[in-house]
C-alpha positions in Angstrom: 103.5 85.8 78.6 102.4 86.3 82.3 99.9 84.1 84.0 96.3 85.2 84.8 95.5 84.5 88.4 92.0 84.7 90.0 92.1 84.8 93.8 89.1 84.8 96.0 90.0 86.5 99.4 86.4 86.3 100.7 82.9 85.5 99.7 83.2 81.8 99.0 81.4 79.2 101.2 80.0 82.0 103.3 77.5 84.9 103.2 79.1 88.3 102.6 82.7 89.4 102.9 83.1 89.6 99.1 86.6 90.4 97.9 88.3 89.0 94.8 91.7 89.7 93.2 92.5 89.4 89.5 96.2 89.4 88.8 98.1 89.6 85.5 101.8 90.4 85.5 102.6 93.2 87.9 99.1 94.5 88.2 96.3 93.4 90.6 92.7 94.5 90.5 90.6 94.2 93.7 86.9 93.5 93.2 84.8 94.6 96.1 85.9 95.0 99.7 83.1 93.7 101.9 82.4 92.6 105.5 80.3 89.8 107.1 78.1 90.0 110.1 79.1 87.4 112.7 77.2 84.2 113.4 76.1 83.4 117.0 79.3 81.4 117.8 81.5 84.5 117.4 80.9 85.8 120.9 81.3 89.6 121.1 82.6 90.0 117.6 81.2 93.1 115.8 82.1 92.3 112.2 84.3 90.0 110.1 86.5 91.2 107.3 88.8 89.3 104.9 92.4 88.6 105.8 94.3 91.4 104.0 97.7 89.7 104.1 97.9 89.0 100.4 97.0 92.6 99.5 99.5 94.0 102.0 102.2 91.7 100.7 101.5 92.8 97.1 100.5 96.4 97.8 102.8 97.8 95.0 100.9 95.8 92.4 97.4 97.0 93.4 96.1 99.3 90.7 92.7 100.0 92.3 89.7 98.7 94.3 86.6 98.4 92.1 83.2 98.3 93.8 80.1 96.8 92.3 77.5 98.4 94.6 77.0 100.2 98.0 76.0 97.4 100.3 78.2 96.5 103.2 79.0 93.1 101.8 80.8 95.0 99.0 82.2 98.1 100.7 82.1 97.4 104.5 85.8 96.5 104.9 87.2 99.6 103.1 88.1 101.5 106.3 90.4 98.7 107.4 92.4 98.8 104.1 92.5 102.4 103.1 93.5 103.6 106.5 97.0 102.1 105.8 97.3 102.3 102.0 96.5 105.0 99.5 94.7 102.8 96.9 92.3 104.5 94.5 88.7 103.3 95.0 86.4 103.2 91.9 82.6 103.0 91.8 79.4 104.5 90.6 78.2 107.9 91.9 75.9 106.4 94.6 78.4 103.6 95.5 81.2 106.1 96.1 78.9 108.3 98.2 78.0 105.4 100.4 81.7 104.3 100.5 82.6 107.8 101.7 80.1 107.6 104.5 81.5 104.1 105.5 85.1 105.3 105.4 84.2 108.6 107.1 82.5 106.9 110.0 85.8 105.3 111.1 88.2 107.8 112.6 91.2 105.7 111.4 90.3 106.1 107.7 88.3 109.3 107.5 91.2 111.3 106.0 91.2 109.0 102.9 89.8 110.7 99.9 91.1 108.9 96.7 87.6 108.1 95.4 87.0 107.9 91.6 83.5 108.1 90.2 82.9 106.0 87.1 79.8 104.8 85.2 78.7 102.1 82.7 80.5 104.0 79.9 83.8 104.3 81.7 86.9 102.3 80.6 90.1 102.5 82.6 93.4 101.3 80.9 96.4 100.2 82.8 99.6 98.7 81.4 98.3 95.1 80.9 94.7 95.4 82.0 91.6 97.4 81.0 88.6 97.7 83.3 85.1 98.5 82.1 81.6 98.2 83.5 78.0 97.2 82.8 74.7 98.1 84.4 72.9 95.5 86.6 69.7 95.2 88.4 69.9 94.9 92.2 68.0 96.4 95.3 70.2 99.4 95.1 70.6 101.7 92.1 73.9 102.4 90.3 74.9 98.7 90.7 77.6 97.7 88.1 79.2 94.5 86.9 82.9 94.6 86.1 84.9 93.5 83.1 88.7 93.0 83.3 90.2 92.7 79.8 93.5 90.9 79.9 95.8 89.7 77.0 94.4 86.2 77.4 90.7 87.1 77.5 88.1 88.8 79.6 87.2 88.2 83.3 83.7 89.2 84.2 82.5 89.8 87.7 78.7 90.2 88.0 78.5 91.5 91.6 75.0 91.1 93.1 72.5 91.0 90.3 69.1 89.7 89.0 67.1 90.3 85.9 63.7 92.1 86.2 61.8 92.9 83.1 59.7 95.4 85.0 62.6 97.3 86.6 62.5 101.1 86.3 65.2 102.8 84.3 67.2 103.5 87.4 67.5 99.8 88.1 67.5 98.3 84.6 70.3 96.0 83.4 71.9 96.6 80.1 71.2 93.5 78.0 72.9 94.8 74.9 76.1 95.6 76.7 76.1 92.1 78.1 75.6 90.6 74.7 78.5 92.7 73.3 80.8 91.5 76.1 79.9 87.9 75.2 81.0 88.5 71.6 84.6 88.5 72.7 86.4 85.8 74.6 85.2 85.6 78.2 87.8 83.3 79.8 86.1 83.3 83.3 82.8 84.4 84.7 82.6 85.1 88.5 78.8 85.0 89.0 76.5 85.7 92.0 75.3 82.4 93.7 73.4 83.8 96.7 70.0 82.8 95.4 71.1 79.8 93.3 68.9 77.3 95.2 65.7 79.1 94.3 63.9 77.9 91.1 61.5 80.9 91.3 62.1 84.3 89.9 61.7 87.2 92.3 58.3 88.8 92.5 57.5 92.0 90.5 58.5 94.9 92.6 55.2 96.7 91.7 53.4 93.8 93.4 55.6 94.1 96.5 54.8 97.9 96.7 51.1 97.1 96.4 51.4 94.7 99.3 53.2 97.2 101.5 50.8 99.9 100.8 47.7 97.7 101.4 49.3 96.5 104.7 49.8 100.1 105.9 46.4 101.2 104.8 44.5 99.1 107.2 46.5 100.0 110.4 45.0 102.3 113.0 48.0 102.7 115.3 51.6 103.5 115.0 53.6 101.7 112.4 57.2 100.5 113.0 59.0 99.3 109.9 62.3 97.2 110.1 64.3 97.7 107.0 67.9 97.8 105.8 68.7 101.4 104.9 71.0 100.4 102.0 68.1 98.6 100.3 67.2 101.8 98.4 64.4 100.1 96.4 62.6 98.9 99.5 63.1 102.3 101.2 61.5 104.0 98.2 58.5 101.7 98.4 58.1 102.3 102.2 58.3 106.1 101.7 55.7 105.9 98.8 53.3 103.8 100.8 53.6 106.1 103.9 52.9 109.1 101.7 49.9 107.4 100.2 48.3 106.5 103.5 49.0 110.0 105.0 51.7 109.2 107.5 54.9 111.1 108.3 58.2 109.2 108.6 60.8 109.2 111.3 64.2 107.6 110.7 66.0 106.2 113.7 69.8 106.4 113.9 72.3 108.9 112.6 73.7 106.6 109.9 70.2 106.0 108.5 69.5 109.7 108.2 73.0 110.4 106.7 72.5 107.7 104.1 68.9 108.6 103.2 69.8 112.3 102.9 72.8 111.5 100.7 70.7 109.3 98.4 68.0 112.0 98.2 70.6 114.6 97.3 71.9 112.4 94.4 68.4 111.9 93.1 68.1 108.2 93.8 65.3 108.6 96.3 62.2 110.7 95.5 60.1 111.8 98.5 58.0 114.9 99.4 59.9 117.6 101.2 57.7 117.4 104.3 57.5 113.6 104.6 60.5 113.2 106.9 60.1 114.5 110.4 62.1 114.4 113.7 61.2 112.1 116.7 60.2 115.2 118.6 57.8 116.4 115.9 56.3 112.9 115.7 55.3 113.1 119.4 52.9 115.9 118.6 51.1 113.9 115.9 48.3 111.2 116.4 49.8 107.7 116.4 47.9 106.9 113.2 49.8 109.6 111.4 53.3 108.3 112.3 55.6 105.6 110.6 58.9 104.8 112.2 61.7 103.2 110.1 64.2 101.3 112.2 67.3 100.4 110.3 69.3 99.0 113.2 73.0 99.3 114.0 75.1 98.4 111.0 72.1 97.3 109.0 70.7 94.8 111.4 67.2 96.0 112.5 65.8 92.7 114.0 67.8 93.0 117.2 66.7 96.6 117.7 63.1 95.5 117.5 63.8 93.2 120.4 65.0 96.2 122.4 61.9 98.1 121.5 59.7 95.1 122.6 61.5 94.8 126.0 61.5 98.6 126.7 65.3 98.7 126.4 65.4 101.1 123.4 66.7 104.5 124.1 63.7 106.2 122.6 60.9 103.9 121.3 59.0 101.2 123.1 56.5 98.9 121.4 53.1 99.3 123.0 49.6 98.0 122.7 48.2 99.0 119.3 51.6 99.3 117.5 52.0 97.4 114.2 55.5 96.1 113.3 56.4 95.4 109.7 59.6 93.5 108.8 60.5 94.7 105.3 63.8 92.9 105.1 64.5 89.3 104.3 66.6 87.9 107.1 69.2 85.2 106.4 68.7 81.6 107.4 71.0 82.2 110.4 68.5 84.9 111.7 65.4 82.7 111.6 65.5 81.9 115.3 66.0 85.5 116.1 63.0 86.5 114.0 60.8 84.0 115.7 61.9 85.3 119.1 61.3 88.8 118.0 57.7 88.0 116.9 57.0 86.5 120.3 58.4 89.5 122.2 56.4 92.0 120.1 53.2 90.0 120.8 54.0 90.0 124.5 54.4 93.8 124.3 50.9 94.2 122.9 51.9 94.8 119.3 51.2 93.0 116.1 53.7 92.0 113.5 53.8 91.0 109.9 56.7 90.5 107.5 57.2 90.8 103.8 57.7 87.0 103.7 54.1 86.6 104.9 52.9 88.0 101.5 53.6 84.8 99.6 55.7 87.0 97.3 59.2 85.8 96.8 61.7 88.6 97.2 65.4 88.7 96.5 67.9 91.0 95.1 69.9 88.1 93.7 69.7 86.0 90.6 67.3 83.0 90.4 68.0 79.8 88.3 66.7 81.3 85.1 68.7 84.6 85.7 71.9 82.7 86.2 71.4 80.7 83.0 70.5 83.9 81.1 73.8 85.5 82.2 75.7 82.5 81.1 73.9 82.5 77.7 74.6 86.2 77.2 78.3 86.0 78.1 79.2 82.6 76.7 82.0 82.1 79.3 84.6 79.4 78.8 84.8 78.9 82.5 82.5 79.6 85.5 83.5 80.4 89.0 80.5 80.5 91.3 81.0 83.2 94.0 79.0 84.8 96.8 77.4 82.1 98.8 77.7 79.0 101.0 79.0 75.7 99.6 75.6 74.3 98.8 74.8 77.5 96.8 78.0 77.3 94.8 77.2 73.6 94.0 73.6 74.5 93.0 75.0 77.2 90.7 77.4 74.6 89.2 74.4 72.3 88.4 72.5 75.1 86.9 75.4 76.0 84.6 75.8 72.4 83.5 72.2 72.6 82.1 73.4 75.3 79.8 76.1 73.1 78.4 79.1 74.0 80.5 81.0 70.9 81.5 82.1 70.1 85.1 85.8 70.5 84.2 85.1 74.2 83.3 83.3 75.0 86.5 85.5 75.8 89.6 84.1 75.6 93.1 86.9 77.3 95.0 87.5 78.3 98.6 88.9 81.5 99.9 92.7 81.7 99.3 92.7 79.4 96.3 94.7 80.7 93.3 93.2 79.8 90.0 95.9 80.2 87.4 95.4 80.3 83.6 98.1 79.1 81.3 98.1 77.1 78.1 94.4 77.9 77.5 93.3 76.2 80.8 92.9 76.9 84.5 94.7 75.0 87.2 95.1 75.4 91.0 98.3 77.1 92.1 99.6 77.3 95.7 97.1 79.1 97.9 97.5 82.4 99.6 96.4 83.5 103.2 92.7 84.2 103.2 91.2 83.6 106.7 88.9 85.8 108.8 90.0 89.0 110.5 87.6 89.7 113.4 86.8 93.2 114.6 85.9 93.6 118.2 85.4 97.2 119.2 88.6 99.1 118.3 90.5 95.8 118.0 91.4 94.6 114.5 92.5 91.0 114.2 93.5 90.7 117.9 90.8 88.1 118.6 91.8 84.6 117.6 90.5 81.1 118.1 91.9 80.9 121.7 90.0 84.0 122.8 86.8 82.8 121.1 87.2 79.3 122.7 87.5 81.0 126.1 84.4 83.1 125.4 82.5 80.0 124.4 83.7 78.2 127.6 82.5 81.1 129.7 79.1 81.2 128.0 78.7 77.4 128.5 79.9 76.7 132.0 81.0 80.0 133.6 84.1 80.8 135.5 85.6 79.4 138.8 88.2 81.4 140.7 90.4 80.2 143.4 92.6 82.7 145.3 95.3 81.5 147.7 98.2 83.2 149.5 101.4 81.3 150.2 104.7 81.8 152.1 107.1 80.0 149.9 110.0 80.3 152.4 108.1 78.6 155.1 106.4 76.3 152.6 102.9 76.9 154.0 99.6 78.4 153.0 99.2 81.7 154.8 95.4 81.9 154.7 92.5 79.5 153.7 91.8 79.7 150.0 88.9 81.8 148.8 86.9 80.3 146.0 84.0 81.8 144.1 82.2 81.3 140.8 80.1 83.1 138.2 77.8 81.4 135.8 78.7 78.0 137.2 76.5 77.1 140.2 74.1 79.0 142.5 76.5 79.8 145.3 73.9 79.9 148.2 72.9 76.3 147.6 76.4 75.0 147.0 78.4 75.9 150.1 79.7 72.4 150.5 80.9 72.2 146.9 82.9 75.4 147.5 84.3 74.1 150.8 85.3 70.9 149.2 86.9 72.8 146.3 89.0 74.8 148.8 90.3 71.6 150.2 91.3 70.4 146.8 93.2 73.7 146.3 94.9 73.4 149.7 96.1 69.8 148.9 97.3 70.8 145.4 99.2 73.9 146.6 100.8 72.1 149.6 102.0 69.3 147.4 103.8 71.9 145.2 105.3 73.7 148.2 106.7 70.4 149.6 108.3 69.7 146.2 112.0 70.7 146.2 111.8 71.9 142.6 109.0 74.5 143.1 107.7 76.1 139.8 104.9 78.7 139.5 103.7 77.3 136.2 103.5 73.8 137.5 101.7 75.1 140.6 99.0 76.9 138.7 98.6 74.0 136.2 98.2 71.5 139.1 95.6 73.6 140.8 93.7 74.0 137.5 93.8 70.3 136.6 92.9 69.1 140.1 89.9 71.5 140.3 88.8 70.6 136.8 88.8 66.9 137.7 87.0 67.4 141.0 84.3 69.8 139.5 83.6 67.5 136.6 83.0 64.6 138.9 80.7 66.6 141.0 78.8 68.6 138.4 79.6 67.2 134.9 80.6 70.8 133.9 83.9 72.3 132.8 84.0 76.0 133.9 87.0 78.2 133.1 89.2 77.8 136.1 91.4 80.8 137.1 93.9 80.1 139.9 95.2 83.2 141.6 98.4 82.5 143.6 99.8 85.3 145.8 103.0 85.3 147.8 103.7 87.2 150.9 106.5 89.8 150.4 109.6 88.3 152.1 111.5 91.7 152.4 108.5 93.4 153.9 108.1 90.4 156.3 111.7 90.7 157.4 111.4 94.5 158.0 108.3 94.0 160.0 110.0 91.4 162.2 113.0 93.7 162.8 110.8 96.5 163.9 109.0 94.2 166.4 112.4 93.0 167.7 113.7 96.5 168.3 110.5 97.5 170.1 110.9 94.7 172.6 
């Protein structure tokens, strides 16, 4: 009998970038294919996706990519996989519609069209594996958990979920289906850990809607709302509140309009036909009749609010009397940015309030009691906490132990680990590649640690450039070195430092020219090291040093001499 292998390729000890592989025999199921937004230290990086090496090396075994929901942490990396390989992509109706938009927005993958729509009643049989689904509650409708039935037992992946007893039918979890799954052997549960530290259940969504509506009702000027467009539940609440207070809604950005219209067409958003208007139409209305929804580039609206507050937005500027409402819950990494945004909005004359100011705890992820209920419904033999930083995975482990699971049946893994099941027990097998692939513009994976180190160095201490021209045959410097800097020192007040630096360059270059074994690499390295030592002693800074050494063209020099001789 073959081994069952569970392999996280992303989503562990980090936020986002969810991707997990379940392997049995010659078949591999891929669960989600998400991206991660970069933290501040990833200078210039647009997004981060999982390392796809393992998938590429085993492409003949991949039977499908199965998506739990339509957020970018589950579907965002699809364009970078399906542009090379024709792998069928399975998901619910809404998830597939959003996946099509994501794939279609990238010119490299827009020809891909192997999308398969499934629902909670679907079961797909392969040679050794059978894949089925169950409804879950999340901030987007049509969210599904996934069950992989193998010859040794079931592997259950929850995706993003929570339990909400007041959820509308569109968002309700299927408790009976979960109980039925738990009646059979669940050998492993991969469960959402993103909210494991919170002991509090999320607030009733009806109370959240009431808070949004009451906040809008007392505003007299223009309202600007920052929200993530893929949080369909929140978008519905904003539309409903705008309708109730008599305001028309403007959506900024083509992606936002495309997604909202697709969701409306599928019946997952219900709004009045005349509620959405264009920016031009909004200009003709009084400001107290307009509500602008800013969803931001790639789902990040906070940075766009900063552009609005500093008059750098292409269309909207925050002015006196404007009211800004942040309807999203930023990650911990964004807290400094949110504080900066608040300050900028106040400076521009606007007012700002966020959903977190309500005192209502909001999250689309499972709290402690939700996680324990999931365990008690499914009765898993083993738990693998997924989707979250290390402290969240650990918190999930402690929560699970309260339900009776013992530590030896809880596996806190890292990306690339291979958890292999044989003889009725899991053990760690040799790991597979599972690092980060960084996307910078059109570049995929061509930015590594060396480039990021250089970008950090440039951001810290700037760049120092020394240009010198030499005549290697005559062993002399043809012209005095030219030195300049950017982001290092204020040049007008540091002429002496630059002059002294030029002397350091002259000495270093001349020493190399006088050496019988002249080498270009040694010359540049000596200039770099001598300048680095000198500048550190003078400024206690380490700028990036770029020596540019040019040599006079010997053949051209000879021709020029011959011409002069003939003239004389």
